[in-house]
PDBQT receptor file of N, H, CA, C and O in Angstrom, charges set to zero:
ATOM      1  N   MET A   1     104.966  59.884 189.461  1.00  0.00    +0.000 N 
ATOM      2  CA  MET A   1     105.251  60.609 188.222  1.00  0.00    +0.000 C 
ATOM      3  C   MET A   1     104.773  62.033 188.384  1.00  0.00    +0.000 C 
ATOM      4  O   MET A   1     103.634  62.284 188.778  1.00  0.00    +0.000 OA
ATOM      5  N   PRO A   2     105.669  62.968 188.073  1.00  0.00    +0.000 N 
ATOM      6  CA  PRO A   2     105.222  64.424 188.173  1.00  0.00    +0.000 C 
ATOM      7  C   PRO A   2     104.109  64.786 187.208  1.00  0.00    +0.000 C 
ATOM      8  O   PRO A   2     104.030  64.252 186.102  1.00  0.00    +0.000 OA
ATOM      9  N   SER A   3     103.262  65.687 187.631  1.00  0.00    +0.000 N 
ATOM     10  H   SER A   3     103.327  66.121 188.530  1.00  0.00    +0.000 HD
ATOM     11  CA  SER A   3     102.177  66.166 186.740  1.00  0.00    +0.000 C 
ATOM     12  C   SER A   3     102.776  67.116 185.693  1.00  0.00    +0.000 C 
ATOM     13  O   SER A   3     103.921  67.558 185.784  1.00  0.00    +0.000 OA
ATOM     14  N   LYS A   4     101.942  67.397 184.709  1.00  0.00    +0.000 N 
ATOM     15  H   LYS A   4     101.011  67.038 184.635  1.00  0.00    +0.000 HD
ATOM     16  CA  LYS A   4     102.311  68.263 183.630  1.00  0.00    +0.000 C 
ATOM     17  C   LYS A   4     102.660  69.650 184.198  1.00  0.00    +0.000 C 
ATOM     18  O   LYS A   4     103.641  70.279 183.802  1.00  0.00    +0.000 OA
ATOM     19  N   LYS A   5     101.811  70.102 185.150  1.00  0.00    +0.000 N 
ATOM     20  H   LYS A   5     101.014  69.591 185.472  1.00  0.00    +0.000 HD
ATOM     21  CA  LYS A   5     102.028  71.414 185.817  1.00  0.00    +0.000 C 
ATOM     22  C   LYS A   5     103.391  71.439 186.563  1.00  0.00    +0.000 C 
ATOM     23  O   LYS A   5     104.091  72.452 186.544  1.00  0.00    +0.000 OA
ATOM     24  N   THR A   6     103.748  70.325 187.209  1.00  0.00    +0.000 N 
ATOM     25  H   THR A   6     103.180  69.503 187.225  1.00  0.00    +0.000 HD
ATOM     26  CA  THR A   6     104.993  70.273 187.909  1.00  0.00    +0.000 C 
ATOM     27  C   THR A   6     106.110  70.262 186.941  1.00  0.00    +0.000 C 
ATOM     28  O   THR A   6     107.116  70.931 187.181  1.00  0.00    +0.000 OA
ATOM     29  N   ASN A   7     106.010  69.550 185.859  1.00  0.00    +0.000 N 
ATOM     30  H   ASN A   7     105.194  69.006 185.664  1.00  0.00    +0.000 HD
ATOM     31  CA  ASN A   7     107.121  69.578 184.855  1.00  0.00    +0.000 C 
ATOM     32  C   ASN A   7     107.308  70.984 184.264  1.00  0.00    +0.000 C 
ATOM     33  O   ASN A   7     108.431  71.453 184.080  1.00  0.00    +0.000 OA
ATOM     34  N   ILE A   8     106.198  71.627 183.980  1.00  0.00    +0.000 N 
ATOM     35  H   ILE A   8     105.286  71.246 184.130  1.00  0.00    +0.000 HD
ATOM     36  CA  ILE A   8     106.267  72.987 183.424  1.00  0.00    +0.000 C 
ATOM     37  C   ILE A   8     107.008  73.943 184.414  1.00  0.00    +0.000 C 
ATOM     38  O   ILE A   8     107.877  74.732 184.044  1.00  0.00    +0.000 OA
ATOM     39  N   LEU A   9     106.602  73.807 185.660  1.00  0.00    +0.000 N 
ATOM     40  H   LEU A   9     105.897  73.165 185.960  1.00  0.00    +0.000 HD
ATOM     41  CA  LEU A   9     107.166  74.618 186.720  1.00  0.00    +0.000 C 
ATOM     42  C   LEU A   9     108.652  74.288 186.884  1.00  0.00    +0.000 C 
ATOM     43  O   LEU A   9     109.443  75.216 187.052  1.00  0.00    +0.000 OA
ATOM     44  N   LEU A  10     109.044  73.110 186.847  1.00  0.00    +0.000 N 
ATOM     45  H   LEU A  10     108.401  72.357 186.710  1.00  0.00    +0.000 HD
ATOM     46  CA  LEU A  10     110.432  72.737 186.937  1.00  0.00    +0.000 C 
ATOM     47  C   LEU A  10     111.289  73.289 185.754  1.00  0.00    +0.000 C 
ATOM     48  O   LEU A  10     112.436  73.708 185.908  1.00  0.00    +0.000 OA
ATOM     49  N   HIS A  11     110.657  73.255 184.608  1.00  0.00    +0.000 N 
ATOM     50  H   HIS A  11     109.725  72.915 184.483  1.00  0.00    +0.000 HD
ATOM     51  CA  HIS A  11     111.326  73.819 183.446  1.00  0.00    +0.000 C 
ATOM     52  C   HIS A  11     111.560  75.384 183.634  1.00  0.00    +0.000 C 
ATOM     53  O   HIS A  11     112.633  75.912 183.341  1.00  0.00    +0.000 OA
ATOM     54  N   LYS A  12     110.545  76.034 184.109  1.00  0.00    +0.000 N 
ATOM     55  H   LYS A  12     109.674  75.605 184.347  1.00  0.00    +0.000 HD
ATOM     56  CA  LYS A  12     110.630  77.484 184.344  1.00  0.00    +0.000 C 
ATOM     57  C   LYS A  12     111.738  77.811 185.413  1.00  0.00    +0.000 C 
ATOM     58  O   LYS A  12     112.509  78.758 185.256  1.00  0.00    +0.000 OA
ATOM     59  N   ILE A  13     111.779  76.958 186.534  1.00  0.00    +0.000 N 
ATOM     60  H   ILE A  13     111.153  76.188 186.661  1.00  0.00    +0.000 HD
ATOM     61  CA  ILE A  13     112.758  77.097 187.547  1.00  0.00    +0.000 C 
ATOM     62  C   ILE A  13     114.151  76.997 186.929  1.00  0.00    +0.000 C 
ATOM     63  O   ILE A  13     114.995  77.850 187.203  1.00  0.00    +0.000 OA
ATOM     64  N   GLU A  14     114.418  75.988 186.110  1.00  0.00    +0.000 N 
ATOM     65  H   GLU A  14     113.733  75.295 185.888  1.00  0.00    +0.000 HD
ATOM     66  CA  GLU A  14     115.731  75.738 185.507  1.00  0.00    +0.000 C 
ATOM     67  C   GLU A  14     116.067  76.891 184.527  1.00  0.00    +0.000 C 
ATOM     68  O   GLU A  14     117.223  77.306 184.432  1.00  0.00    +0.000 OA
ATOM     69  N   ARG A  15     115.059  77.398 183.808  1.00  0.00    +0.000 N 
ATOM     70  H   ARG A  15     114.120  77.062 183.885  1.00  0.00    +0.000 HD
ATOM     71  CA  ARG A  15     115.314  78.510 182.856  1.00  0.00    +0.000 C 
ATOM     72  C   ARG A  15     115.749  79.762 183.588  1.00  0.00    +0.000 C 
ATOM     73  O   ARG A  15     116.702  80.429 183.186  1.00  0.00    +0.000 OA
ATOM     74  N   VAL A  16     115.033  80.084 184.683  1.00  0.00    +0.000 N 
ATOM     75  H   VAL A  16     114.258  79.542 185.009  1.00  0.00    +0.000 HD
ATOM     76  CA  VAL A  16     115.265  81.258 185.477  1.00  0.00    +0.000 C 
ATOM     77  C   VAL A  16     116.640  81.146 186.181  1.00  0.00    +0.000 C 
ATOM     78  O   VAL A  16     117.398  82.114 186.257  1.00  0.00    +0.000 OA
ATOM     79  N   ARG A  17     116.933  79.925 186.695  1.00  0.00    +0.000 N 
ATOM     80  H   ARG A  17     116.317  79.139 186.633  1.00  0.00    +0.000 HD
ATOM     81  CA  ARG A  17     118.251  79.657 187.397  1.00  0.00    +0.000 C 
ATOM     82  C   ARG A  17     119.371  79.887 186.387  1.00  0.00    +0.000 C 
ATOM     83  O   ARG A  17     120.381  80.535 186.663  1.00  0.00    +0.000 OA
ATOM     84  N   HIS A  18     119.147  79.345 185.250  1.00  0.00    +0.000 N 
ATOM     85  H   HIS A  18     118.327  78.820 185.025  1.00  0.00    +0.000 HD
ATOM     86  CA  HIS A  18     120.227  79.472 184.177  1.00  0.00    +0.000 C 
ATOM     87  C   HIS A  18     120.431  80.985 183.810  1.00  0.00    +0.000 C 
ATOM     88  O   HIS A  18     121.560  81.465 183.703  1.00  0.00    +0.000 OA
ATOM     89  N   ASP A  19     119.343  81.673 183.631  1.00  0.00    +0.000 N 
ATOM     90  H   ASP A  19     118.427  81.284 183.717  1.00  0.00    +0.000 HD
ATOM     91  CA  ASP A  19     119.383  83.095 183.257  1.00  0.00    +0.000 C 
ATOM     92  C   ASP A  19     120.118  83.924 184.409  1.00  0.00    +0.000 C 
ATOM     93  O   ASP A  19     120.941  84.801 184.146  1.00  0.00    +0.000 OA
ATOM     94  N   LEU A  20     119.778  83.600 185.602  1.00  0.00    +0.000 N 
ATOM     95  H   LEU A  20     119.109  82.888 185.815  1.00  0.00    +0.000 HD
ATOM     96  CA  LEU A  20     120.323  84.300 186.792  1.00  0.00    +0.000 C 
ATOM     97  C   LEU A  20     121.811  84.022 186.806  1.00  0.00    +0.000 C 
ATOM     98  O   LEU A  20     122.597  84.951 186.993  1.00  0.00    +0.000 OA
ATOM     99  N   ASN A  21     122.225  82.798 186.617  1.00  0.00    +0.000 N 
ATOM    100  H   ASN A  21     121.586  82.043 186.465  1.00  0.00    +0.000 HD
ATOM    101  CA  ASN A  21     123.684  82.517 186.589  1.00  0.00    +0.000 C 
ATOM    102  C   ASN A  21     124.422  83.193 185.553  1.00  0.00    +0.000 C 
ATOM    103  O   ASN A  21     125.543  83.641 185.794  1.00  0.00    +0.000 OA
ATOM    104  N   LYS A  22     123.846  83.313 184.336  1.00  0.00    +0.000 N 
ATOM    105  H   LYS A  22     122.936  82.949 184.139  1.00  0.00    +0.000 HD
ATOM    106  CA  LYS A  22     124.447  84.049 183.234  1.00  0.00    +0.000 C 
ATOM    107  C   LYS A  22     124.544  85.512 183.542  1.00  0.00    +0.000 C 
ATOM    108  O   LYS A  22     125.551  86.161 183.259  1.00  0.00    +0.000 OA
ATOM    109  N   MET A  23     123.486  86.027 184.127  1.00  0.00    +0.000 N 
ATOM    110  H   MET A  23     122.668  85.500 184.358  1.00  0.00    +0.000 HD
ATOM    111  CA  MET A  23     123.447  87.492 184.480  1.00  0.00    +0.000 C 
ATOM    112  C   MET A  23     124.560  87.803 185.480  1.00  0.00    +0.000 C 
ATOM    113  O   MET A  23     125.238  88.826 185.384  1.00  0.00    +0.000 OA
ATOM    114  N   ALA A  24     124.729  86.883 186.455  1.00  0.00    +0.000 N 
ATOM    115  H   ALA A  24     124.178  86.053 186.533  1.00  0.00    +0.000 HD
ATOM    116  CA  ALA A  24     125.658  87.103 187.569  1.00  0.00    +0.000 C 
ATOM    117  C   ALA A  24     127.140  87.236 186.996  1.00  0.00    +0.000 C 
ATOM    118  O   ALA A  24     128.006  87.783 187.678  1.00  0.00    +0.000 OA
ATOM    119  N   LEU A  25     127.391  86.769 185.839  1.00  0.00    +0.000 N 
ATOM    120  H   LEU A  25     126.687  86.325 185.285  1.00  0.00    +0.000 HD
ATOM    121  CA  LEU A  25     128.730  86.851 185.324  1.00  0.00    +0.000 C 
ATOM    122  C   LEU A  25     129.043  88.247 184.725  1.00  0.00    +0.000 C 
ATOM    123  O   LEU A  25     130.206  88.604 184.539  1.00  0.00    +0.000 OA
ATOM    124  N   THR A  26     127.982  89.023 184.430  1.00  0.00    +0.000 N 
ATOM    125  H   THR A  26     127.036  88.733 184.582  1.00  0.00    +0.000 HD
ATOM    126  CA  THR A  26     128.161  90.308 183.765  1.00  0.00    +0.000 C 
ATOM    127  C   THR A  26     127.556  91.502 184.490  1.00  0.00    +0.000 C 
ATOM    128  O   THR A  26     127.867  92.651 184.174  1.00  0.00    +0.000 OA
ATOM    129  N   VAL A  27     126.702  91.232 185.452  1.00  0.00    +0.000 N 
ATOM    130  H   VAL A  27     126.450  90.299 185.709  1.00  0.00    +0.000 HD
ATOM    131  CA  VAL A  27     125.995  92.340 186.159  1.00  0.00    +0.000 C 
ATOM    132  C   VAL A  27     126.276  92.270 187.645  1.00  0.00    +0.000 C 
ATOM    133  O   VAL A  27     126.392  91.190 188.225  1.00  0.00    +0.000 OA
ATOM    134  N   ASP A  28     126.382  93.409 188.234  1.00  0.00    +0.000 N 
ATOM    135  H   ASP A  28     126.288  94.287 187.763  1.00  0.00    +0.000 HD
ATOM    136  CA  ASP A  28     126.605  93.440 189.689  1.00  0.00    +0.000 C 
ATOM    137  C   ASP A  28     125.467  92.721 190.469  1.00  0.00    +0.000 C 
ATOM    138  O   ASP A  28     124.290  92.909 190.164  1.00  0.00    +0.000 OA
ATOM    139  N   LEU A  29     125.834  91.907 191.467  1.00  0.00    +0.000 N 
ATOM    140  H   LEU A  29     126.790  91.754 191.716  1.00  0.00    +0.000 HD
ATOM    141  CA  LEU A  29     124.857  91.088 192.108  1.00  0.00    +0.000 C 
ATOM    142  C   LEU A  29     123.770  91.915 192.881  1.00  0.00    +0.000 C 
ATOM    143  O   LEU A  29     122.715  91.385 193.231  1.00  0.00    +0.000 OA
ATOM    144  N   SER A  30     124.038  93.128 193.117  1.00  0.00    +0.000 N 
ATOM    145  H   SER A  30     124.895  93.559 192.833  1.00  0.00    +0.000 HD
ATOM    146  CA  SER A  30     123.060  93.988 193.797  1.00  0.00    +0.000 C 
ATOM    147  C   SER A  30     122.200  94.796 192.807  1.00  0.00    +0.000 C 
ATOM    148  O   SER A  30     121.417  95.650 193.223  1.00  0.00    +0.000 OA
ATOM    149  N   SER A  31     122.347  94.523 191.482  1.00  0.00    +0.000 N 
ATOM    150  H   SER A  31     122.982  93.829 191.143  1.00  0.00    +0.000 HD
ATOM    151  CA  SER A  31     121.606  95.303 190.510  1.00  0.00    +0.000 C 
ATOM    152  C   SER A  31     120.134  94.936 190.559  1.00  0.00    +0.000 C 
ATOM    153  O   SER A  31     119.805  93.810 190.930  1.00  0.00    +0.000 OA
ATOM    154  N   PRO A  32     119.246  95.835 190.202  1.00  0.00    +0.000 N 
ATOM    155  CA  PRO A  32     117.801  95.587 190.234  1.00  0.00    +0.000 C 
ATOM    156  C   PRO A  32     117.413  94.379 189.391  1.00  0.00    +0.000 C 
ATOM    157  O   PRO A  32     116.529  93.600 189.750  1.00  0.00    +0.000 OA
ATOM    158  N   ASP A  33     118.135  94.239 188.204  1.00  0.00    +0.000 N 
ATOM    159  H   ASP A  33     118.853  94.871 187.912  1.00  0.00    +0.000 HD
ATOM    160  CA  ASP A  33     117.800  93.084 187.342  1.00  0.00    +0.000 C 
ATOM    161  C   ASP A  33     118.114  91.755 188.046  1.00  0.00    +0.000 C 
ATOM    162  O   ASP A  33     117.315  90.820 187.982  1.00  0.00    +0.000 OA
ATOM    163  N   ILE A  34     119.228  91.670 188.691  1.00  0.00    +0.000 N 
ATOM    164  H   ILE A  34     119.877  92.430 188.743  1.00  0.00    +0.000 HD
ATOM    165  CA  ILE A  34     119.560  90.393 189.417  1.00  0.00    +0.000 C 
ATOM    166  C   ILE A  34     118.592  90.225 190.589  1.00  0.00    +0.000 C 
ATOM    167  O   ILE A  34     118.184  89.094 190.853  1.00  0.00    +0.000 OA
ATOM    168  N   ILE A  35     118.214  91.242 191.282  1.00  0.00    +0.000 N 
ATOM    169  H   ILE A  35     118.545  92.161 191.067  1.00  0.00    +0.000 HD
ATOM    170  CA  ILE A  35     117.318  91.095 192.414  1.00  0.00    +0.000 C 
ATOM    171  C   ILE A  35     115.923  90.679 191.932  1.00  0.00    +0.000 C 
ATOM    172  O   ILE A  35     115.297  89.810 192.539  1.00  0.00    +0.000 OA
ATOM    173  N   ASN A  36     115.439  91.282 190.865  1.00  0.00    +0.000 N 
ATOM    174  H   ASN A  36     115.948  91.989 190.372  1.00  0.00    +0.000 HD
ATOM    175  CA  ASN A  36     114.155  90.889 190.302  1.00  0.00    +0.000 C 
ATOM    176  C   ASN A  36     114.162  89.461 189.820  1.00  0.00    +0.000 C 
ATOM    177  O   ASN A  36     113.216  88.724 190.094  1.00  0.00    +0.000 OA
ATOM    178  N   ARG A  37     115.175  89.050 189.125  1.00  0.00    +0.000 N 
ATOM    179  H   ARG A  37     115.944  89.649 188.903  1.00  0.00    +0.000 HD
ATOM    180  CA  ARG A  37     115.260  87.675 188.623  1.00  0.00    +0.000 C 
ATOM    181  C   ARG A  37     115.378  86.662 189.834  1.00  0.00    +0.000 C 
ATOM    182  O   ARG A  37     114.831  85.561 189.780  1.00  0.00    +0.000 OA
ATOM    183  N   SER A  38     116.079  87.059 190.876  1.00  0.00    +0.000 N 
ATOM    184  H   SER A  38     116.523  87.954 190.920  1.00  0.00    +0.000 HD
ATOM    185  CA  SER A  38     116.201  86.265 192.071  1.00  0.00    +0.000 C 
ATOM    186  C   SER A  38     114.846  86.106 192.782  1.00  0.00    +0.000 C 
ATOM    187  O   SER A  38     114.510  85.028 193.271  1.00  0.00    +0.000 OA
ATOM    188  N   GLN A  39     114.122  87.145 192.824  1.00  0.00    +0.000 N 
ATOM    189  H   GLN A  39     114.395  88.021 192.427  1.00  0.00    +0.000 HD
ATOM    190  CA  GLN A  39     112.830  87.154 193.420  1.00  0.00    +0.000 C 
ATOM    191  C   GLN A  39     111.865  86.256 192.582  1.00  0.00    +0.000 C 
ATOM    192  O   GLN A  39     111.032  85.554 193.155  1.00  0.00    +0.000 OA
ATOM    193  N   GLU A  40     111.977  86.282 191.279  1.00  0.00    +0.000 N 
ATOM    194  H   GLU A  40     112.654  86.852 190.814  1.00  0.00    +0.000 HD
ATOM    195  CA  GLU A  40     111.222  85.442 190.467  1.00  0.00    +0.000 C 
ATOM    196  C   GLU A  40     111.555  83.959 190.747  1.00  0.00    +0.000 C 
ATOM    197  O   GLU A  40     110.663  83.119 190.865  1.00  0.00    +0.000 OA
ATOM    198  N   LEU A  41     112.752  83.689 190.840  1.00  0.00    +0.000 N 
ATOM    199  H   LEU A  41     113.477  84.371 190.744  1.00  0.00    +0.000 HD
ATOM    200  CA  LEU A  41     113.196  82.244 191.171  1.00  0.00    +0.000 C 
ATOM    201  C   LEU A  41     112.610  81.837 192.529  1.00  0.00    +0.000 C 
ATOM    202  O   LEU A  41     112.074  80.737 192.663  1.00  0.00    +0.000 OA
ATOM    203  N   ASP A  42     112.707  82.720 193.539  1.00  0.00    +0.000 N 
ATOM    204  H   ASP A  42     113.142  83.614 193.430  1.00  0.00    +0.000 HD
ATOM    205  CA  ASP A  42     112.171  82.448 194.823  1.00  0.00    +0.000 C 
ATOM    206  C   ASP A  42     110.679  82.096 194.705  1.00  0.00    +0.000 C 
ATOM    207  O   ASP A  42     110.211  81.115 195.284  1.00  0.00    +0.000 OA
ATOM    208  N   HIS A  43     109.942  82.927 193.936  1.00  0.00    +0.000 N 
ATOM    209  H   HIS A  43     110.322  83.724 193.466  1.00  0.00    +0.000 HD
ATOM    210  CA  HIS A  43     108.491  82.737 193.793  1.00  0.00    +0.000 C 
ATOM    211  C   HIS A  43     108.203  81.361 193.167  1.00  0.00    +0.000 C 
ATOM    212  O   HIS A  43     107.299  80.644 193.597  1.00  0.00    +0.000 OA
ATOM    213  N   LEU A  44     108.965  81.027 192.181  1.00  0.00    +0.000 N 
ATOM    214  H   LEU A  44     109.700  81.608 191.832  1.00  0.00    +0.000 HD
ATOM    215  CA  LEU A  44     108.801  79.752 191.435  1.00  0.00    +0.000 C 
ATOM    216  C   LEU A  44     109.081  78.558 192.414  1.00  0.00    +0.000 C 
ATOM    217  O   LEU A  44     108.328  77.585 192.464  1.00  0.00    +0.000 OA
ATOM    218  N   LEU A  45     110.162  78.679 193.160  1.00  0.00    +0.000 N 
ATOM    219  H   LEU A  45     110.774  79.469 193.119  1.00  0.00    +0.000 HD
ATOM    220  CA  LEU A  45     110.543  77.652 194.098  1.00  0.00    +0.000 C 
ATOM    221  C   LEU A  45     109.465  77.519 195.202  1.00  0.00    +0.000 C 
ATOM    222  O   LEU A  45     109.138  76.396 195.584  1.00  0.00    +0.000 OA
ATOM    223  N   ASN A  46     108.920  78.605 195.712  1.00  0.00    +0.000 N 
ATOM    224  H   ASN A  46     109.185  79.517 195.401  1.00  0.00    +0.000 HD
ATOM    225  CA  ASN A  46     107.827  78.508 196.644  1.00  0.00    +0.000 C 
ATOM    226  C   ASN A  46     106.561  77.829 196.094  1.00  0.00    +0.000 C 
ATOM    227  O   ASN A  46     105.896  77.039 196.764  1.00  0.00    +0.000 OA
ATOM    228  N   GLU A  47     106.267  78.194 194.816  1.00  0.00    +0.000 N 
ATOM    229  H   GLU A  47     106.807  78.836 194.272  1.00  0.00    +0.000 HD
ATOM    230  CA  GLU A  47     105.106  77.559 194.148  1.00  0.00    +0.000 C 
ATOM    231  C   GLU A  47     105.340  76.015 194.024  1.00  0.00    +0.000 C 
ATOM    232  O   GLU A  47     104.447  75.201 194.260  1.00  0.00    +0.000 OA
ATOM    233  N   TYR A  48     106.574  75.682 193.647  1.00  0.00    +0.000 N 
ATOM    234  H   TYR A  48     107.299  76.343 193.456  1.00  0.00    +0.000 HD
ATOM    235  CA  TYR A  48     106.885  74.281 193.495  1.00  0.00    +0.000 C 
ATOM    236  C   TYR A  48     106.721  73.561 194.769  1.00  0.00    +0.000 C 
ATOM    237  O   TYR A  48     106.158  72.467 194.806  1.00  0.00    +0.000 OA
ATOM    238  N   LYS A  49     107.210  74.160 195.846  1.00  0.00    +0.000 N 
ATOM    239  H   LYS A  49     107.667  75.049 195.816  1.00  0.00    +0.000 HD
ATOM    240  CA  LYS A  49     107.069  73.519 197.211  1.00  0.00    +0.000 C 
ATOM    241  C   LYS A  49     105.592  73.289 197.528  1.00  0.00    +0.000 C 
ATOM    242  O   LYS A  49     105.232  72.230 198.041  1.00  0.00    +0.000 OA
ATOM    243  N   ILE A  50     104.771  74.222 197.242  1.00  0.00    +0.000 N 
ATOM    244  H   ILE A  50     105.064  75.082 196.825  1.00  0.00    +0.000 HD
ATOM    245  CA  ILE A  50     103.336  74.102 197.505  1.00  0.00    +0.000 C 
ATOM    246  C   ILE A  50     102.663  73.015 196.751  1.00  0.00    +0.000 C 
ATOM    247  O   ILE A  50     101.875  72.257 197.318  1.00  0.00    +0.000 OA
ATOM    248  N   ILE A  51     102.962  72.912 195.436  1.00  0.00    +0.000 N 
ATOM    249  H   ILE A  51     103.601  73.528 194.976  1.00  0.00    +0.000 HD
ATOM    250  CA  ILE A  51     102.257  71.910 194.625  1.00  0.00    +0.000 C 
ATOM    251  C   ILE A  51     102.880  70.510 194.786  1.00  0.00    +0.000 C 
ATOM    252  O   ILE A  51     102.229  69.504 194.506  1.00  0.00    +0.000 OA
ATOM    253  N   SER A  52     104.143  70.455 195.237  1.00  0.00    +0.000 N 
ATOM    254  H   SER A  52     104.672  71.272 195.464  1.00  0.00    +0.000 HD
ATOM    255  CA  SER A  52     104.728  69.129 195.295  1.00  0.00    +0.000 C 
ATOM    256  C   SER A  52     104.455  68.411 196.639  1.00  0.00    +0.000 C 
ATOM    257  O   SER A  52     104.825  67.249 196.806  1.00  0.00    +0.000 OA
ATOM    258  N   ASN A  53     103.819  69.095 197.575  1.00  0.00    +0.000 N 
ATOM    259  H   ASN A  53     103.518  70.039 197.440  1.00  0.00    +0.000 HD
ATOM    260  CA  ASN A  53     103.444  68.447 198.847  1.00  0.00    +0.000 C 
ATOM    261  C   ASN A  53     102.134  67.709 198.793  1.00  0.00    +0.000 C 
ATOM    262  O   ASN A  53     101.712  67.126 199.792  1.00  0.00    +0.000 OA
TER     263      ASN A  53
């Protein structure tokens, strides 16, 4: 069973992924906003990888 921290992190990952997908429909993919959000998602995924091992 995932820990509370893992569940919170998964929720954040899904929220950022959803936001990124919505942004991609209206903003150029090379825009700073998209890049920043993508980097945020990368950071969250790396954090998840560390705590889930």
